SEZASE-552883 format. One record per residue (C-alpha): residue number from 1; residue in three letters; x, y, z. Coordinates in pm, 1 decimal. Last residue first. Layout:
! SEZASE-552883
+-----+-----+----------+----------+----------+
|   n | res |       c1 |       c2 |       c3 |
+-----+-----+----------+----------+----------+
| NUM | ALA |        X |        Y |        Z |
...
+-----+-----+----------+----------+----------+
***
This chain:
! SEZASE-552883
+-----+-----+----------+----------+----------+
|   n | res |       c1 |       c2 |       c3 |
+-----+-----+----------+----------+----------+
|  83 | LYS |   1210.5 |   4697.1 |  -6141.8 |
|  82 | ALA |    942.9 |   4792.0 |  -5945.3 |
|  81 | GLU |   1036.4 |   4497.8 |  -5695.0 |
|  80 | LEU |   1408.0 |   4666.9 |  -5613.1 |
|  79 | ARG |   1247.8 |   5024.6 |  -5572.2 |
|  78 | ALA |    995.0 |   4849.1 |  -5354.8 |
|  77 | ILE |   1254.0 |   4659.9 |  -5131.8 |
|  76 | ALA |   1480.8 |   4997.0 |  -5110.7 |
|  75 | THR |   1191.5 |   5190.0 |  -4982.4 |
|  74 | ALA |   1114.4 |   4897.6 |  -4746.3 |
|  73 | VAL |   1439.9 |   4867.5 |  -4611.1 |
|  72 | ALA |   1484.8 |   5264.2 |  -4588.4 |
|  71 | ASP |   1142.0 |   5253.7 |  -4344.0 |
|  70 | ALA |   1340.7 |   4982.5 |  -4195.8 |
|  69 | GLN |   1630.3 |   5161.6 |  -4121.0 |
|  68 | ARG |   1425.5 |   5466.1 |  -4005.5 |
|  67 | GLU |   1212.4 |   5265.8 |  -3725.5 |
|  66 | SER |   1570.1 |   5098.4 |  -3601.1 |
|  65 | ILE |   1645.4 |   4782.5 |  -3666.9 |
|  64 | HIS |   1644.8 |   4438.7 |  -3428.3 |
|  63 | GLY |   1776.1 |   4129.5 |  -3357.9 |
|  62 | ASN |   2124.6 |   4267.3 |  -3290.2 |
|  61 | LYS |   2341.1 |   4034.8 |  -3502.1 |
|  60 | ARG |   2041.2 |   3888.2 |  -3750.1 |
|  59 | TYR |   1973.4 |   4237.7 |  -3828.2 |
|  58 | GLN |   2314.8 |   4369.4 |  -3865.3 |
|  57 | ARG |   2319.2 |   4091.5 |  -4131.8 |
|  56 | CYS |   2034.6 |   4183.1 |  -4286.9 |
|  55 | VAL |   2108.9 |   4535.5 |  -4304.9 |
|  54 | THR |   2404.0 |   4498.0 |  -4458.9 |
|  53 | LYS |   2280.2 |   4276.6 |  -4733.3 |
|  52 | LEU |   2000.5 |   4524.9 |  -4775.7 |
|  51 | PHE |   2257.1 |   4799.6 |  -4888.6 |
|  50 | PRO |   2474.9 |   4569.9 |  -5076.3 |
|  49 | SER |   2165.5 |   4515.8 |  -5283.3 |
|  48 | ARG |   2079.9 |   4241.8 |  -5553.7 |
|  47 | GLU |   2228.0 |   3934.2 |  -5339.4 |
|  46 | ALA |   2044.5 |   4117.0 |  -5041.5 |
|  45 | TYR |   1659.9 |   4026.2 |  -5244.4 |
|  44 | ALA |   1531.8 |   3783.1 |  -5080.5 |
|  43 | GLU |   1703.3 |   3874.7 |  -4769.7 |
|  42 | ALA |   1494.6 |   4192.9 |  -4754.9 |
|  41 | GLN |   1200.1 |   3970.2 |  -4817.6 |
|  40 | LYS |   1289.0 |   3811.2 |  -4479.9 |
|  39 | ILE |   1403.3 |   4138.1 |  -4323.4 |
|  38 | LEU |   1061.7 |   4278.4 |  -4355.7 |
|  37 | GLN |    868.3 |   3974.5 |  -4219.6 |
|  36 | ASP |   1084.3 |   4000.1 |  -3903.8 |
|  35 | HIS |   1063.0 |   4359.1 |  -3868.5 |
|  34 | ILE |    854.1 |   4362.1 |  -3588.8 |
|  33 | GLY |   1017.8 |   4106.4 |  -3390.4 |
|  32 | THR |    875.7 |   3777.0 |  -3251.1 |
|  31 | PRO |    873.2 |   3756.7 |  -2894.7 |
|  30 | ALA |   1135.5 |   3522.6 |  -2715.6 |
|  29 | ALA |    987.4 |   3268.9 |  -2501.1 |
|  28 | ASN |   1055.5 |   3308.1 |  -2176.8 |
|  27 | ARG |    690.5 |   3204.7 |  -2084.1 |
|  26 | ARG |    669.7 |   2961.6 |  -2360.8 |
|  25 | ALA |    939.3 |   2847.7 |  -2186.7 |
|  24 | LEU |    808.1 |   2872.4 |  -1799.4 |
|  23 | TRP |    501.0 |   2735.5 |  -1851.6 |
|  22 | ALA |    670.9 |   2441.1 |  -2022.4 |
|  21 | ARG |    890.3 |   2368.8 |  -1701.9 |
|  20 | VAL |    584.9 |   2404.6 |  -1454.9 |
|  19 | LEU |    382.3 |   2134.6 |  -1713.7 |
|  18 | GLN |    699.5 |   1881.1 |  -1655.9 |
|  17 | ILE |    775.7 |   2002.1 |  -1286.3 |
|  16 | SER |    427.4 |   1912.1 |  -1200.0 |
|  15 | VAL |    398.0 |   1541.4 |  -1427.9 |
|  14 | GLY |    662.9 |   1426.5 |  -1228.9 |
|  13 | VAL |    566.1 |   1556.6 |   -841.1 |
|  12 | ILE |    218.0 |   1373.1 |   -955.7 |
|  11 | LEU |    391.3 |   1057.3 |  -1060.6 |
|  10 | ALA |    618.2 |   1049.8 |   -730.7 |
|   9 | ALA |    304.3 |   1058.7 |   -513.0 |
|   8 | GLY |     86.7 |    772.4 |   -683.8 |
|   7 | ALA |    452.6 |    580.3 |   -660.5 |
|   6 | PHE |    487.2 |    675.3 |   -289.6 |
|   5 | ILE |     99.4 |    595.8 |   -217.7 |
|   4 | ALA |    134.6 |    266.6 |   -426.3 |
|   3 | ILE |    473.3 |    155.9 |   -223.7 |
|   2 | GLU |    262.6 |    250.4 |    131.9 |
|   1 | MET |     11.6 |     39.2 |    -29.5 |
+-----+-----+----------+----------+----------+
***
């Protein structure tokens, strides 16, 4: 009887630990950057534009770009798409 109680308690503790770890992992997950989609588009054109290549490299290194850079990237992409 004592073995069944101990096994049940161990099972509850094990499941609880897994739930807490999953909850913490989800809570601490890095949010998606606001410029991720823009950089993905820029990476498609990076071979044709040294500016876009530089900005993509900076984004991978720092994880962010300024609003001014984001506007310049959007303009550069629009120019390349128009060609």
